[in-house]
N, C-alpha and C positions, 0 to 999 in steps of 0.2 A: 505751826510745829507737825506733829504727828497724826494729830488728829486731822489737820485740815488736808494733808496727804492722803489719809487713808477713803476721805473724803472724793479725792479727786480721781483716784481710782475705780473708787465704784461707780462713779460718772464715767468713767472708760475714758478719762483722759490721763497721758500720760502710759499708756500702756503701747508697746509696741502690734501692730498690726501683721502677723507674719503671711496671712493669706493671702494678700495683695501682690507680696513680694516673692513667693515660694509658690513653684505649681507642685501639686500633690502628686503621688507615688504615681497614680492611676492615669493622670493624664499627661505625665510624664511618658510614660511607656505606650500609650495609645496614640503620643504625637510621634513617638520612636518606630513604632511598628504600622503605621500607617501605610500602607503602600510596598509591604515588603512580605506581608502576610501570603497571598502566591508565591513569591519569593522563595521563602523560605521553607515552603511544607513539599515534601518530595509528594510527586504522584501518585508512587505507588502504595503509600501509607492506606490509601480511600480503595484498597480491590483485595482480591484474593489473589496472593503469591502464588504461581505457576513454580513447582516444584517437583524434579523428578529425585528419586523415583516417585512416582504418583499414587495417591491413598488406594487409588484403584486397583495396582501390582500390588502395594504391600498387603491390602486386605486379601489378596489370592495367595500369596506366598508366603504369608508369614503368619504365627500364633497370633491369636486376639483373644483376648478375655471379658465376659460382661463382668464378671467380679468386679467391684472398684479397686482403683490404682492409687487412690490414696486415702487418709483417714480423715474421719468427720470433722471438721473442726466446728469448734463450737467455742463460745464468748459466755468464759468463767462467772460466776457472780463474784460479784468486788469482795465478799469476804472469801472467798476460796483462791483466790488467786495466790497464796504462797502455798502451795501444798505442797506434797513431797515428791521434789522433781525426780531425785533420783530412782524412787519406785516407780516411777512412772514413764520416765524412759526404759526401765525394764521392760513394763508390760507393753509401751508400744514396738519396742525392738522386736520384740517375741511375734507382735500381730505381724509384722511386717517382714520378717525371715520368714515364717507361715506362708504367708501369701506369695513372696518370692519361689519359695522351694516348689508349690505349688503349678507357678508359671516352667519352673525349671525342667520339670517332669515333663510336664504335656509338652515344652518343646523338644525334651528328649525322647516321646514317644513320637512328636508327627515329623521330628527329622527337621524341624523351621524352628527360626527368630522369631523372636517375641515384635511386635511391633503394636504398642499403646493409641489405641485412635481415636482415645479422648482427649490427645494434643500431638497437632503434628502442626509443620510449616506453612501448611497450603492455606489457614486459615486468619482471616483479618484478624480476627478479636484473640487468637493467640499471639500475634508481634505488635499490631498498634489497637488497642483495643480503646472505647470511646475514651477521649480526653486528652488522645495523644498531642504531645503540642507538635506550633509549627517547625521549631526546630528540633524535631525528631532526627535521634542518630541512630539506628538501627537500622543496621544493614538488610539488604534485600536478598534473603537466599535464594538460590538458585537449582542448588542441586544438595542430596543431603549423602554421606557414608559413614559406612559401620564401622564403630572401633576394629574392628577384625580385619574389617578390608585395607584399614591404614595402616595397621601393626603386624597383620597376622592373625590367625586364630590362638597361637600361644603366648599372645602378646602380654604385660604382667601392667594391670593399672596402676599400683605406684613401684617406682624406680626410684633408687637412691643414688642423685649427680654426685659428680664429684666433687662442689665443693659443699656439702651440705656439710654445717655444723655437727649435729646428730645423726644418730644411726635413723630417726625418722626422715622417712624417703622424702615427704613434703615440709616445704620451707614455705615463710611468709613471700618470699620475694619470686616465689615461682610461675603464680598466674602471671595471664597476660592479658589486657580488658578485653579486646578486640572491638568489632564495631558494633558498639551498645553501649547506651549508656547506663550501667548497671553497677558504677564505684561504690555506689551504698551498699552491694551486694559482695562485689569484692573487698572492699575493705572491712568486710565481717569475716570473710572465710580466710582474709588475709591473719587477720587480731587473732583469728583461733587457732590458724596452722603455728602464729609465733606463739602460743603457748606452749607449745612443745620444747622449745629451747629455754624457757623457764622453768619448764618440768624436771628438764635435765639439767639444770645449773644447782637449782633444789636436791635434786638425789644426789649429786658429788659432797654438795655441803654436808648432806646427812653420812653420808659414808666416809668423811672426813671428821667427822665429830664435832662440827662446826655448828648443831643445830640442836638445842636441848630435849631430853628426851619426852618432855609434854609438849612438845610444839606439835601443831597439826601436821600428819603428813599429806603430801598430795599424789597423786595419781594420775595414770593415764598420761602417758608422752606423746602418745600418737591421737592426736583429736580428732583431725579429720578422719586417720581411717577408723574410728572408732563411730562414725555418725555414717559410714556407709555401711552399713550393717549385714547387705549380704547382694549375691553381684554372682552372675556367668557371665565369661566374655563370650562364650562360643552361643549362646544363647540371647544374647545381648539385652540381657535386665538388670536392672541395679536399684534396690531399695534403701534410699535414704531419710534422713532423721532431719527434721528442723525442728526449731523451738520456737513456734511463733505463739504470739498474745497469753505469753505465760504457762504455756502448755507445749507437751513434746507430740508433736504427729508426724506423719512417716510420709513420704511418696515414692512409687514406682515407676520409673521410668525407661525405657528401651535407650539404645546406643545410636540413633540416626543425628548425626550429626551436622549443620549445616556447613558447605565447605566457601571458601573465598573464592568470588569468581574471578580474583585476580592474582592469586598465587596458588598452586598446584597445589594441594594436599595440605591446605593450612586451611584449620576450621577458620569460620567469618567471625565467631564469637570467641568468647573465652577461651581459652586454653592455656597449655603451658611453656614455657622457655623452648626454644629450639634445642636446646641440649639434652632436655630431658624430656622430648618425643623422639630421638634417636632410639 
């Protein structure tokens, strides 16, 4: 009966030995990747890219700063993860705005554009850090251009397109990924941009009296614009906010954009749809 069946399984009889029938995931991957490693891995990921303009020429012709261009990232104690993120955003935003304004003033005084020497596309570790997979999808930059070179000194950062559903010029479908495997970041940015449409719809309901008076209100119809806290196209400097590891951080960047070697005046990496670039 049942006791005999239990004893049979305890002795190992009646069990299906799947180990001999199915290969492990590691063995399967090793077998399929064998002989293809050199074929998949681009040669250029193991060396510093040669990019124009060169770092030396940028250092000579641009304003650089010894001050940090990013806030210090620190891991919060577990009990402090749920902090007052709205207040923290305001504090970090003010830090970023103050630093960007210092750079803007220095660029105006010197008549130069800003160059972030801590990050440029001529360093292997910035594009192809240790652990870069064999099937690397990051394109190789050869030339960079300023945003003002592409669109003029008086260009606008945010331009409302003809098909935008709301007044917010940033739409979730505006962004094009480009030659880089950062779909996780593109998806997050698109998700934030889509929030603007949700807020607009909520405001329409509130105006129509379809939302109870005691219902929580929503704000910030332009979430992407809110994260770009300070910038100057002429100086080529931009301060951006990120929410990382449960806290707000800021990064200041220049506007040197890697260009596609195949398409003239088209960014190599993420960019907006052609209609919004004109």
